[in-house]
C-alpha positions in Angstrom: -6.7 -15.5 0.6 -6.4 -12.3 2.6 -8.9 -13.4 5.2 -7.1 -16.7 5.6 -3.9 -15.0 6.4 -5.6 -13.3 9.3 -8.0 -15.9 10.6 -5.8 -19.0 10.5 -2.9 -17.5 12.5 -5.3 -16.1 15.1 -6.9 -19.6 15.5 -3.4 -21.1 16.0 -2.6 -18.3 18.5 -5.8 -19.1 20.4 -5.0 -22.8 20.6 -1.5 -21.8 21.8 -3.0 -19.6 24.5 -5.2 -22.5 25.6 -2.1 -24.7 25.9 -0.4 -21.9 27.9 -3.4 -21.8 30.3 -3.2 -25.6 30.8 0.5 -25.2 31.5 -0.3 -22.6 34.1 -2.8 -25.0 35.7 -0.2 -27.8 35.8 2.2 -25.3 37.5 -0.3 -24.6 40.2 -0.7 -28.3 40.8 3.0 -28.9 41.0 3.4 -30.8 37.7 6.5 -29.0 36.6 7.3 -31.1 33.5 3.9 -30.7 32.0 3.8 -27.0 33.1 7.1 -26.3 31.3 5.8 -27.9 28.1 2.5 -26.1 28.3 3.9 -22.7 29.2 6.8 -22.9 26.8 5.1 -24.5 23.8 1.8 -22.7 24.2 3.6 -19.3 24.7 5.7 -19.8 21.5 2.7 -20.9 19.5 0.7 -17.9 20.7 3.5 -15.4 19.8 4.1 -17.0 16.4 0.3 -17.0 15.6 -0.1 -13.4 16.6 3.0 -12.3 14.6 1.7 -14.0 11.4 -1.7 -12.6 12.1 -0.3 -9.1 12.2 1.3 -9.7 8.8 -2.1 -10.7 7.5 -3.7 -7.6 8.9 -0.9 -5.4 7.4 -1.7 -6.9 4.0 -5.3 -5.8 4.4 -4.2 -2.1 4.0 -2.4 -2.8 0.8 -3.5 -4.4 -2.5 -1.9 -7.7 -3.5 -0.1 -7.5 -6.8 0.2 -10.6 -8.9 0.5 -8.8 -12.3 0.2 -5.3 -13.7 -2.9 -3.9 -12.1 -4.9 -0.8 -13.2 -5.2 1.5 -10.1 -6.8 4.7 -11.3 -8.0 6.7 -14.3 -6.9 10.3 -14.4 -9.1 12.7 -16.5 -7.9 16.3 -17.1 -10.0 19.4 -17.8 -8.6 22.9 -18.3 -9.8 25.7 -16.0 -7.5 28.6 -16.9 -5.0 27.8 -19.8 -3.1 31.0 -19.3 -2.3 30.2 -15.7 -2.0 26.4 -16.4 -4.8 25.6 -14.0 -6.6 22.3 -14.4 -9.2 20.1 -12.7 -8.1 16.5 -12.5 -10.6 13.7 -11.7 -9.0 10.5 -10.2 -11.3 7.5 -10.5 -10.1 4.4 -8.6 -10.1 1.2 -10.5 -8.8 -1.1 -7.8 -12.1 -1.9 -6.2 -13.2 1.2 -4.4 -14.6 3.1 -7.5 -14.0 6.3 -5.5 -13.8 9.6 -7.6 -11.8 12.5 -6.3 -11.4 16.0 -8.0 -8.3 18.0 -7.5 -7.2 21.4 -8.9 -3.6 21.4 -10.1 -1.4 24.1 -11.6 1.5 23.3 -13.8 2.6 21.3 -16.8 2.1 17.7 -15.5 0.3 15.8 -12.9 2.2 13.3 -10.7 0.8 10.4 -8.6 2.8 8.6 -6.0 2.6 6.2 -3.1 4.4 3.5 -1.2 5.4 -0.1 -2.1 6.3 -3.1 0.0 8.4 -5.9 -1.4 8.8 -9.2 0.4 11.6 -11.7 0.8 11.8 -14.3 -2.0 10.7 -17.1 0.4 7.6 -15.0 1.3 6.8 -14.6 -2.4 6.9 -18.4 -2.7 4.0 -18.7 -0.2 1.9 -16.1 -2.0 3.0 -12.7 -0.6 3.4 -10.5 -3.7 4.5 -6.8 -3.8 1.8 -4.6 -2.3 1.0 -0.9 -2.5 -1.0 2.1 -1.4 -1.6 5.4 -3.4 -1.0 8.5 -1.3 -1.1 11.7 -3.3 -1.5 13.5 -6.6 0.4 16.7 -7.1 1.6 19.2 -9.8 4.8 19.4 -11.7 6.5 21.9 -14.0 8.7 21.0 -17.1 11.6 23.0 -15.6 12.8 23.7 -12.1 13.4 27.3 -13.1 9.7 27.8 -13.8 8.5 25.8 -10.8 10.7 27.7 -8.3 8.6 30.0 -6.2 5.3 28.6 -7.6 2.8 27.2 -5.1 2.4 23.5 -4.7 -1.0 22.2 -5.7 -1.8 18.7 -4.4 -4.5 16.4 -3.0 -4.3 13.4 -0.7 -5.7 10.3 -2.3 -8.1 8.7 0.2 -7.3 5.1 1.2 -8.4 2.7 3.9 -6.3 3.1 7.1 -4.0 0.3 8.0 -5.7 -2.2 10.3 -2.4 -2.7 12.1 -2.2 1.0 12.9 -5.4 0.6 14.9 -3.9 -2.0 17.1 -0.1 -1.3 17.3 2.1 1.7 16.6 3.8 1.6 13.2 7.2 1.2 14.8 6.1 -1.9 16.6 4.5 -3.6 13.5 7.6 -2.7 11.5 9.8 -4.3 14.2 7.8 -7.5 14.0 8.0 -7.7 10.2 11.7 -7.0 10.2 12.6 -9.6 12.9 10.5 -12.2 11.1 12.6 -11.6 8.0 9.5 -11.1 5.9 9.7 -7.5 4.6 12.5 -6.9 2.1 12.1 -3.2 1.7 9.5 -0.4 1.5 10.0 2.4 -0.9 8.2 5.3 -2.6 7.2 5.4 -6.3 5.7 8.0 -8.6 4.7 8.5 -12.2 3.7 11.7 -14.1 2.1 12.7 -17.4 1.2 16.0 -19.2 -1.7 18.2 -18.1 -3.7 18.6 -21.3 -7.5 19.4 -21.6 -9.5 16.3 -22.4 -6.6 13.9 -21.8 -7.2 10.6 -20.0 -4.6 8.4 -18.4 -4.4 5.0 -16.6 -2.2 4.6 -13.6 -1.0 1.0 -13.2 1.0 -0.9 -10.6 3.8 -3.4 -11.5 6.0 -5.4 -9.2 8.5 -2.6 -9.4 6.5 0.6 -8.9 3.8 2.8 -10.4 3.5 3.6 -14.1 1.1 5.8 -16.2 0.1 5.4 -19.8 -2.2 7.4 -22.2 -5.8 6.2 -22.4 -7.1 8.3 -25.3 -5.8 10.0 -28.5 -5.5 13.4 -26.8 -3.2 11.9 -24.1 -1.2 10.1 -26.7 -0.5 13.2 -28.7 0.4 15.1 -25.6 2.7 12.3 -24.5 4.5 12.3 -27.9 4.7 16.1 -28.1 6.7 16.4 -24.8 8.7 13.2 -25.5 7.5 11.1 -22.5 
């Protein structure tokens, strides 16, 4: 489905460009009526095909959401309990199987990223909410304890957007906005306690990220802090 969203519009754009070239040929020969049809129609088809193709490319940097999707497993191991230092292993469950280790200091870990929601009519043709995970970071139970403490965080590696390789982000956003496809883009995050031996699953819904305990240790920690 994702490939079709890229290939089909580009084929249409190619046919439109051929029509545009034929129109230019008619213009050179003085056939102004045929030239107008070829240049105007071919040009519009080319632009429309390229625009829809860019949307398809943009979707390649995100993961389609049709239901709740498990994104990652977070495993916690204590390093220094007195200083609240932990090693967190993030295992991607959304196709890459990549494992990243990150050292965090605090009471909880927090994972966040970006969501794209589409217009209702776009959902009707198969464009569901899409996401990308960006970062995992630390968190304290109280702001008073966290103030003055260093931030510990790691970027979560993800595939760079294909659109960003072709066009600046401001240009691709302009195209999406003027085609009335993208409803809004927003940040989302979820957090859980840092406890030795705990395992959690990060999931994506149509409304944002969520995290849930994946073993008994995580369940007990979750109940103890009242999450």
